C-alpha positions as CSV (number, residue, x, y, z in Angstrom):
1,M,-78.7,44.5,52.7
2,K,-78.5,45.9,49.2
3,R,-75.0,47.3,49.8
4,K,-73.8,43.9,51.1
5,S,-75.3,42.1,48.1
6,S,-73.4,44.5,45.8
7,F,-70.1,43.8,47.6
8,L,-70.5,40.0,47.3
9,S,-71.3,40.3,43.6
10,V,-68.1,42.3,42.9
11,L,-66.1,39.8,45.0
12,K,-67.4,36.9,43.0
13,R,-66.6,38.6,39.7
14,S,-63.0,39.3,40.9
15,L,-62.5,35.7,42.0
16,V,-63.8,34.4,38.6
17,L,-61.5,36.8,36.7
18,A,-58.5,35.7,38.9
19,C,-59.2,32.1,38.2
20,I,-59.4,32.7,34.4
21,L,-56.1,34.6,34.4
22,S,-54.5,31.9,36.4
23,L,-55.7,29.2,34.1
24,F,-54.5,31.2,31.0
25,S,-51.1,31.7,32.5
26,F,-50.7,28.0,33.4
27,S,-51.8,27.0,29.9
28,T,-49.4,29.4,28.2
29,Y,-46.5,28.2,30.4
30,S,-47.3,24.5,29.6
31,V,-47.5,25.1,25.8
32,S,-44.2,27.1,25.9
33,A,-42.5,24.5,28.0
34,S,-43.7,21.7,25.7
35,F,-42.6,23.7,22.6
36,E,-39.1,24.2,24.0
37,Q,-38.8,20.5,25.0
38,V,-39.6,19.4,21.4
39,L,-37.1,21.7,19.7
40,K,-34.2,21.4,22.1
41,P,-31.3,19.6,20.3
42,K,-30.4,16.1,21.6
43,I,-27.2,14.2,21.0
44,V,-28.3,10.6,20.8
45,F,-24.6,9.5,20.8
46,F,-21.1,10.7,19.9
47,K,-18.5,8.0,20.1
48,A,-15.2,6.7,18.8
49,S,-14.6,3.3,17.3
50,K,-11.5,3.0,19.6
51,N,-10.6,5.1,22.6
52,N,-7.0,3.9,22.8
53,I,-4.8,3.7,19.8
54,E,-1.1,3.5,18.8
55,A,0.5,6.5,17.1
56,G,-0.2,6.3,13.3
57,E,-3.5,4.4,13.7
58,S,-6.9,5.8,12.6
59,V,-10.2,5.9,14.5
60,T,-13.8,6.5,13.4
61,L,-15.9,9.1,15.1
62,S,-19.7,8.7,14.7
63,W,-22.7,10.7,15.9
64,N,-26.5,10.9,15.8
65,V,-28.2,14.2,16.6
66,L,-31.9,15.2,16.8
67,N,-33.6,18.6,16.5
68,A,-30.5,20.4,15.3
69,Y,-29.8,22.4,12.1
70,K,-26.0,22.6,12.6
71,V,-23.3,20.3,13.9
72,D,-19.7,21.4,14.7
73,I,-16.9,19.1,15.7
74,L,-14.0,20.8,17.6
75,G,-10.6,19.1,17.3
76,I,-10.9,18.3,13.6
77,E,-9.3,20.5,11.0
78,K,-11.7,21.0,8.1
79,V,-12.1,23.3,5.1
80,V,-14.6,26.1,5.2
81,E,-16.9,24.4,2.8
82,C,-17.2,21.3,4.9
83,V,-20.6,20.9,6.5
84,W,-21.0,18.0,9.0
85,P,-24.3,16.1,8.6
86,I,-26.7,15.6,11.5
87,V,-26.0,11.9,11.5
88,G,-22.6,10.8,10.2
89,K,-19.1,9.6,10.8
90,T,-15.6,10.5,9.9
91,D,-12.1,9.0,10.2
92,V,-9.4,10.8,12.2
93,Q,-5.7,10.0,12.8
94,P,-4.6,12.0,15.9
95,S,-0.9,12.1,16.6
96,L,-1.5,13.0,20.2
97,T,-4.2,12.3,22.8
98,T,-7.2,14.4,21.6
99,T,-10.6,15.3,23.0
100,Y,-13.2,15.9,20.3
101,I,-16.2,18.1,21.1
102,L,-19.5,17.9,19.2
103,K,-21.8,20.9,19.4
104,A,-25.3,20.6,18.1
105,T,-27.3,23.8,17.5
106,G,-31.1,24.0,17.1
107,I,-34.0,26.3,17.7
108,G,-34.0,25.3,21.3
109,G,-30.4,26.1,21.9
110,T,-27.0,24.4,21.8
111,V,-25.8,21.1,23.4
112,S,-22.5,19.4,23.4
113,A,-20.8,16.1,24.0
114,S,-17.2,15.0,24.0
115,V,-15.1,11.9,23.4
116,T,-11.4,11.4,24.0
117,V,-9.0,9.3,21.9
118,N,-5.9,8.4,23.9
119,V,-2.8,8.0,21.7
120,N,0.2,5.9,22.9
121,D,2.9,8.3,21.8
122,K,5.7,6.1,22.8
123,T,7.5,5.6,19.5
124,S,9.7,2.7,18.6
125,P,11.7,1.6,15.6
126,A,10.6,-1.3,13.3
127,V,12.7,-4.4,13.7
128,I,13.5,-6.6,10.7
129,N,13.9,-10.1,12.3
130,S,14.8,-11.8,9.0
131,F,14.9,-11.2,5.2
132,S,16.3,-14.0,3.0
133,V,16.0,-15.7,-0.4
134,S,15.8,-19.4,-1.0
135,E,18.3,-19.2,-3.9
136,D,20.4,-16.1,-4.5
137,E,21.7,-17.4,-7.9
138,I,19.3,-18.7,-10.5
139,L,19.2,-19.4,-14.2
140,E,17.2,-17.2,-16.6
141,G,13.6,-18.2,-16.5
142,D,13.8,-19.8,-13.0
143,S,12.2,-18.4,-9.8
144,T,13.2,-18.0,-6.2
145,T,11.4,-17.2,-2.9
146,L,11.8,-14.2,-0.7
147,T,10.9,-14.7,3.0
148,W,10.7,-12.0,5.7
149,D,9.6,-11.3,9.3
150,V,9.2,-7.8,10.7
151,S,8.1,-6.5,14.1
152,D,6.8,-3.2,15.4
153,A,6.2,-1.7,11.9
154,I,3.3,0.4,10.7
155,S,4.4,0.0,7.1
156,V,6.4,-2.7,5.2
157,T,7.4,-2.6,1.6
158,I,9.6,-4.6,-0.8
159,N,10.9,-2.5,-3.7
160,G,8.1,0.0,-3.0
161,S,5.2,-2.6,-3.0
162,E,3.2,-2.9,0.3
163,V,3.4,-6.3,1.9
164,E,2.4,-7.9,5.2
165,A,4.8,-7.8,8.2
166,K,5.5,-11.5,7.8
167,G,5.3,-13.6,4.6
168,S,6.9,-15.0,1.5
169,L,6.9,-14.1,-2.2
170,E,8.0,-16.1,-5.2
171,V,9.8,-13.9,-7.7
172,E,11.2,-14.5,-11.2
173,P,13.6,-11.7,-12.1
174,S,14.7,-11.4,-15.7
175,E,18.0,-10.0,-14.7
176,T,20.2,-9.7,-11.6
177,T,18.0,-7.8,-9.1
178,T,18.4,-6.4,-5.6
179,Y,15.3,-6.6,-3.4
180,V,15.0,-4.0,-0.6
181,L,12.8,-4.6,2.4
182,E,11.8,-1.3,4.1
183,A,10.0,-1.2,7.4
184,I,8.8,2.0,9.2
185,G,8.1,2.0,12.9
186,T,6.0,4.3,15.0
187,D,9.1,6.6,15.1
188,K,8.4,7.2,11.4
189,L,12.0,6.2,10.5
190,P,12.7,3.6,7.8
191,V,14.8,0.4,8.5
192,T,16.0,-1.5,5.5
193,K,17.6,-4.8,4.6
194,S,18.4,-6.1,1.1
195,V,19.1,-9.4,-0.7
196,T,20.4,-9.7,-4.3
197,V,19.4,-12.4,-6.7
198,K,21.9,-13.1,-9.4
199,V,20.4,-14.2,-12.7
200,I,22.6,-16.2,-15.0
201,L,21.5,-15.3,-18.5
202,N,21.4,-17.9,-21.3
203,P,24.2,-17.6,-23.8
204,V,23.4,-16.1,-27.1
205,I,25.3,-16.5,-30.4
206,K,25.0,-13.1,-32.0
207,S,27.0,-14.2,-35.2
208,F,28.9,-17.1,-36.5
209,T,30.4,-16.6,-40.0
210,A,32.9,-17.9,-42.5
211,T,34.9,-15.9,-45.0
212,E,33.8,-18.4,-47.6
213,T,31.4,-21.3,-47.6
214,E,32.4,-22.9,-51.0
215,V,36.1,-23.4,-51.5
216,E,38.7,-25.6,-53.2
217,K,40.5,-28.1,-51.1
218,G,43.2,-26.6,-48.9
219,T,41.8,-23.0,-49.1
220,L,42.2,-21.0,-45.9
221,V,38.8,-20.1,-44.3
222,I,38.4,-17.9,-41.3
223,L,35.6,-18.7,-38.9
224,E,34.5,-15.8,-36.7
225,W,32.0,-15.6,-33.9
226,D,30.4,-13.1,-31.4
227,T,28.4,-14.2,-28.4
228,E,26.6,-12.7,-25.4
229,N,26.4,-14.1,-21.8
230,A,28.9,-16.8,-22.7
231,V,32.1,-17.6,-20.9
232,S,33.6,-20.1,-23.4
233,C,33.0,-21.8,-26.7
234,E,34.0,-24.8,-28.7
235,I,33.7,-25.8,-32.3
236,V,32.7,-29.3,-33.3
237,T,32.7,-30.8,-36.8
238,D,30.3,-33.4,-38.0
239,D,33.2,-36.0,-38.3
240,G,34.1,-35.7,-34.6
241,L,36.8,-33.0,-34.5
242,I,36.6,-30.8,-31.4
243,L,38.3,-27.4,-31.1
244,A,37.8,-26.8,-27.4
245,D,38.4,-23.9,-25.1
246,R,37.7,-21.2,-27.5
247,P,36.9,-17.6,-26.2
248,A,33.4,-16.2,-26.0
249,D,34.3,-13.9,-29.0
250,G,37.0,-14.9,-31.5
251,Q,38.1,-16.4,-34.8
252,I,40.0,-19.3,-36.1
253,G,41.6,-20.3,-39.5
254,I,40.9,-23.7,-41.0
255,T,41.9,-25.4,-44.3
256,P,39.2,-28.0,-45.0
257,N,40.0,-30.9,-47.2
258,S,36.4,-32.1,-47.5
259,T,32.9,-30.7,-47.0
260,K,32.3,-30.3,-43.3
261,T,29.7,-28.8,-41.0
262,Y,31.2,-26.7,-38.2
263,T,29.1,-26.2,-35.1
264,L,29.8,-23.4,-32.6
265,I,28.7,-24.2,-29.0
266,A,28.6,-21.3,-26.5
267,Y,28.5,-22.0,-22.8
268,N,27.5,-19.8,-19.9
269,E,29.0,-20.1,-16.4
270,K,26.4,-22.8,-15.5
271,N,27.3,-24.8,-18.6
272,V,24.0,-23.9,-20.3
273,S,24.7,-24.0,-24.0
274,T,23.4,-22.8,-27.4
275,K,24.5,-23.8,-30.9
276,S,25.0,-22.4,-34.4
277,S,26.3,-24.2,-37.5
278,I,28.0,-23.4,-40.8
279,T,28.7,-25.9,-43.6
280,I,31.9,-25.4,-45.7
281,V,31.5,-27.1,-49.1
282,V,34.8,-28.3,-50.6
283,E,34.7,-28.7,-54.4
């Protein structure tokens, strides 16, 4: 009986030890599993603002990552110093259909997610449906309106300034000006059309002189003039004498018998005029 009792005692101690070891092993596994689950990286989302775009368009990639200390995005060219944030976004402009892969690395390992942006690479030229001006000939100081309509363009400019694909613009050129509409299609090639606005400048009398302004009766006096933007001139006296059809630049001899004021009138091609006067005193 004593030997049997000793055997039972040893058996009981063995069973207790086995239970303790089993519990310890289970507990260690649970803690380890829980620890790994907390630290494993998780990509909450990785998405594109648009999944289908035309060539030349931009799209925004955005992401949110948990439990990671490093994020890499494959498919985007970046400088070495660039470090992607754990939560962030960036604009891309793929020229071809591209799959972007986000890799998140943490203590618990590395996970990845991908997003594809499909690019319609069928290129087409821009089409200028119309480009016109309300008046192609204006007087100095007046304005005119440009009107245009363009299709299938990714960029539209007038004389280098960006404009909408369809619209109108009031302009007031100070001199004759050519306006060039340039449209660029998805084929990246420019298409142009131009209109010219002729500005008729106001006439200017640069000089109007007399060889003498105080003379005796019958003395020959030479009147001389020089103009700009004028096509013709006339000289009018204060007593009603008109010397018409004078050239834009010229001279004329007169022999005044009495004191008179001579007025030079210069005309441009639209009959806009300007004046300058000289008085010849006859003693």
